[in-house]
C-alpha positions in Angstrom: 53.7 -23.6 21.8 53.7 -21.1 18.9 51.7 -23.4 16.5 48.8 -23.5 19.5 48.7 -20.0 19.1 48.5 -19.8 15.5 45.8 -23.0 15.5 44.0 -20.9 18.4 44.4 -17.6 16.0 43.1 -19.4 12.8 40.0 -20.7 14.8 39.5 -17.0 16.5 39.3 -16.1 12.2 37.1 -18.3 11.1 34.2 -17.7 13.7 34.5 -13.8 12.9 34.0 -14.9 9.3 31.5 -17.5 10.1 30.2 -14.4 11.5 30.3 -11.7 9.4 29.1 -14.2 7.3 26.0 -14.4 8.8 25.6 -10.7 9.3 25.9 -10.3 5.1 23.5 -13.2 5.0 21.0 -10.4 7.4 22.1 -7.5 5.7 20.4 -9.0 2.2 17.3 -10.1 3.5 17.5 -6.6 4.8 18.0 -5.0 1.5 15.6 -7.4 -0.7 12.9 -6.1 1.4 13.7 -2.8 1.3 13.5 -3.2 -2.4 10.1 -4.8 -3.0 8.8 -2.6 -1.1 10.7 0.5 -2.6 9.3 -1.1 -6.1 5.3 -2.1 -4.3 5.6 2.3 -2.8 7.0 3.3 -7.2 4.2 1.6 -8.5 1.5 3.2 -6.8 3.7 7.0 -6.9 2.7 5.9 -10.1 -0.5 5.2 -10.0 -1.6 8.1 -7.9 0.4 10.5 -10.6 -1.8 9.2 -13.2 -5.1 9.7 -11.1 -4.3 13.0 -10.0 -3.3 14.7 -13.9 -6.8 12.8 -14.6 -8.8 14.5 -12.0 -6.7 17.2 -11.3 -9.5 19.6 -10.2 -11.4 17.5 -8.7 -15.8 18.7 -9.1 -17.3 18.4 -5.6 -20.7 19.1 -7.1 -20.1 16.4 -10.0 -19.5 14.0 -7.1 -22.6 14.5 -5.2 -24.4 14.0 -7.8 -23.3 10.3 -8.2 -23.4 10.1 -4.6 -27.1 11.3 -4.8 -27.9 9.3 -7.5 -26.8 6.2 -5.7 -29.1 6.9 -3.1 -31.7 7.8 -5.4 -31.7 4.4 -6.9 -31.9 2.8 -3.6 -34.9 5.1 -3.3 -33.5 6.7 -0.2 -33.7 10.6 0.1 -31.1 11.2 2.7 -28.9 13.7 2.3 -26.0 13.1 1.3 -22.5 13.7 4.0 -19.1 15.5 3.1 -17.3 12.2 4.8 -19.9 9.9 2.4 -18.1 12.3 -0.5 -14.6 11.9 0.3 -15.0 7.7 0.6 -17.0 7.6 -3.0 -14.0 10.2 -4.0 -11.4 7.7 -2.6 -12.7 5.2 -4.2 -13.6 6.6 -7.1 -9.5 7.2 -7.0 -8.7 4.1 -6.9 -8.4 3.0 -2.9 -10.4 0.8 -0.8 -12.7 1.8 1.8 -14.3 -1.2 2.6 -13.1 -2.3 6.2 -11.0 -6.0 4.3 -8.6 -3.6 2.7 -9.1 -0.3 3.4 -6.9 2.3 1.7 -4.8 -0.5 0.1 -5.1 0.4 -4.2 -7.2 -1.3 -5.8 -5.7 -3.1 -9.1 -8.2 -5.5 -9.9 -11.6 -3.4 -10.9 -13.8 -3.2 -9.0 -14.2 -4.6 -5.1 -17.9 -5.8 -3.7 -16.8 -5.1 -0.5 -16.5 -1.5 -1.5 -19.2 -1.0 -3.6 -21.9 -2.6 -1.1 -20.4 0.2 1.8 -21.0 2.9 -1.0 -24.7 1.6 -1.6 -26.0 1.6 2.1 
């Protein structure tokens, strides 16, 4: 009778070990995803700090003049609103303002969607 108890106990331990192995695998995957997200956010923070140091006191007059120059190039004489200035500022800080990638960091230069949106 004692041998049967030992065998049953060993099977129970084996099941617990398998369950722990599965749990450990899940934790490893979660840690991997968190590390990747952390790396991405760290890179984005680094780029934002560079932009912030470069353009700390943002000159609204220069931004407004840039917005007026874009409109003048198209021959429009509409008054540029504060919303347009904010979008232009965001774009020049390195973020997408187009509906495709809105709010994501621009990592590969200018975006044609964003530029066409600014030129409307």
